[in-house]
C-alpha positions, 0 to 999 in steps of 0.5 A: 699899229693903226693908232701909230699910223693914224699919228704919224699922217696926222703930223703931215701937213703938206705931202706934196714939199715932202722931202725925199727921206720924207717921202720915203719913210711915208711910204714905209708907213703906208706899206706896213699898216697895210699889210697890218690890215692884211692880216686875219688875225688882227683887231677891227680898224677903230679909226678906219674914218679918220685916217679916211679923212686924213688920206683923202685931204692928202689926195692918196686915194689909191692908197686909200683904196688899197687900204679898204681892200684889204679891209673888204677881205678881212670881212669876207667870211666874217661879215658879208655886208661889212666885206660889200660896203668896204669893198665900195668904199675901194672901187670908190677911191680907185675912181676918185685916183685913177681908175682901168679896165681892171676897175671897169670890171670889178664894178661890174662884177660887184654890180651884179653881186649887190643886185643880187645879195645887197640892194642899197649898194647897187644904185650907188654902183651903178651911179659909179660906172657910170662916173667911170665911163664918163670921166675915163672913156668920155662915153657920156651916153653911157655914164647918162644911161647909168645914172638915170639907171641908178637914180631909176633903182633908187625911187624904188628903195624904202627910205627907211631901208636905204638910211639904216642900211648905207648910213646915207641921207636918202635925199642927199644921194638923190641929188648926187646922182641927178647932179651927175648926170646933170654934169654928164648932159652938159658936158657931152659933145651935143648938149643940145640933145639933153635939154628937155631934160636939163631944164627938168633936172635944174628946176629940182637942184634949183630949188635944192639946198645953197650949195646944191642950187648954186652947183647946178647954177655954175654947170647951167651957166656954163652950158648956156655959154656953150650955145653962144647965150653968154647974157644967160650965162654972163646972168646966171654966174652973177646970181650965184651966192657964193658966200653959202659955197663950201669950198668955194676955191674949188669952184673956181676953175670952173668959173674961168673956163665959163668965162673963156666960153664966153669971151670966144662966143663974142669973139674975144680970143685972147680975154678967152685964153687968159681965163683958160690959162687961169682956170687950168693953172687953178685946178692944179692948185685947189680940188682932188684928183677927180675934180682936177681930172673934169676940169682939165678934161673939159679945159683942153676941150675948150681950148680945142674949141678956142683954138679951132682952125688954128694950125700947129705953129700958131697954136705953139705960138699962142701957147708960148705967148700965155705962159700954157707950154712952160704951166704945163711943163711946171705943173708936170714937174711938180706932180713927176717932182723927180724924172719930169725935171728938165725931162720933157724938154730933153726928150724934145731937143733930143728927139728933134736932133735925131730927127734932123739927123736922120734927113726928116722934113723940115715942115715936121721940126715943130711937130716933132719938139711938140711930141717929144715935150708933151710926150708924158703929159698923161702923168697929170692924170695919174696920183701923184704918190704913184709918180713919187714912190721913192722904191719898185711899184707895186702891181697896182701902181706899175698898171697905173702908171703904164696908163700915162701914154694912153692918157697922153693920147687923148689929153691932145687929142682934147687939144687938138694935136692928133698927130702929136697925140698918136706920137706920144701915144706910141712912146713905150711901144715897140716894133716887136708888140712887146711895148705897151699900153697897146702892144702895138707893132706898126710904129711910125718914124717919128713915134720910134724917134720919140720913144728911143729919145725917151728911153736914153733921157730917162736912164740917163737922168739923176732925179730918177726915184728909185733908180740910179742914173746910169752911164752913156755908155751903158744906156746905148749898150741897152739900146743896142740890145734892144734893137737886137732883139727887133725893138728899134729900127738900126738906122734910128739907134745909129741916129742915136749915136750921132746925136750924144756923141 
């Protein structure tokens, strides 16, 4: 079974281009292999590293996490250290795919366990928890605290013991922790607080091998660009030895982002925004989900800085002029290839129509349309395979997918669209508290308008990957039942009847 699965995935060249039948076959093979890994009486996996490499190249980190989870429990009563190592790999891949509050709880639990039973793994879990805080909670102080703790713990572990029990380079792990801490300090809201520590880390990393040194130079260039020291930032960019960097394409999004900040600080808004758009396009053409998310979060904050003091109408106008609106929708449709096709635009148009029928104030037209257009922007953070599965999701996929509206709230907030962020974050909430992700009850009318527009358009979409589209009468009947069960206000439903008649 293992060799058959390996041979199958080895022949997949570009998973993002798979047709529906091939995608369904991939999911069947993945699920069959996962069931095999869960068997208690199977043989040990011999090709897990090859499978790991291929699934990583496919950006199938969530599926890889499930495989390591199953392999961990295979070893639980056989070899406790292998159990913990596989559990660590499961959590590592989960964080690289998409981490939830449940992931955080698991990280904290196994952090406690390894401190007592397998100490060489303890600093790696501490570092991973730092990554979680930085990427998923935007809590840079907690992230830096965990990176620093990981470094301090690693310093207290004998090099030979660490390398023999982890099969990792001691120096390489130390540099990774240092680089993570540098990254968090630079991306924090107030990097000036950490200037002393940043300079110490810089001196250490600049003297490291070319790859690490160049990565550090790029990070420091971004810091100086943010501080308005454009000349120093430009000189650091020029000092990077591109020819000595592995996978240089992965760094182009950040390079363009630094250029956009330099342009902003020197008063050239147009050039700065052009660099931002280029950076966003590149971050979804190259790299892994974790680097894509890092780039996207930082990039959206940069855009907000670029547009400080500019109102909603002017921001949308610039987004349109520079092609940023269409670019976001195109990237979203690439990730969510089935439901997203025209879905965002349909929700925006129906939301605006409902608002007008309800007699909503004209000054909120842009707010309603933009909220509907980007209600699903959070799916940019969700693993592509979770969005593309041609059949019902398992519990892990379902839990992750439920976070997309919360991600929409976070991303739109980063872009500076605070009011639109609230609406997008609420589009799966219901007035009786039965919705998700937060179970809110007191929804504003704009949130309810976009929510009911999303329900109607999703149910009628011919592109849903594991459900057939429903007819208009069937959908309206289901929504009427929701109204009777106090999930939507009746006046919103009556406006919908007029809008789609």
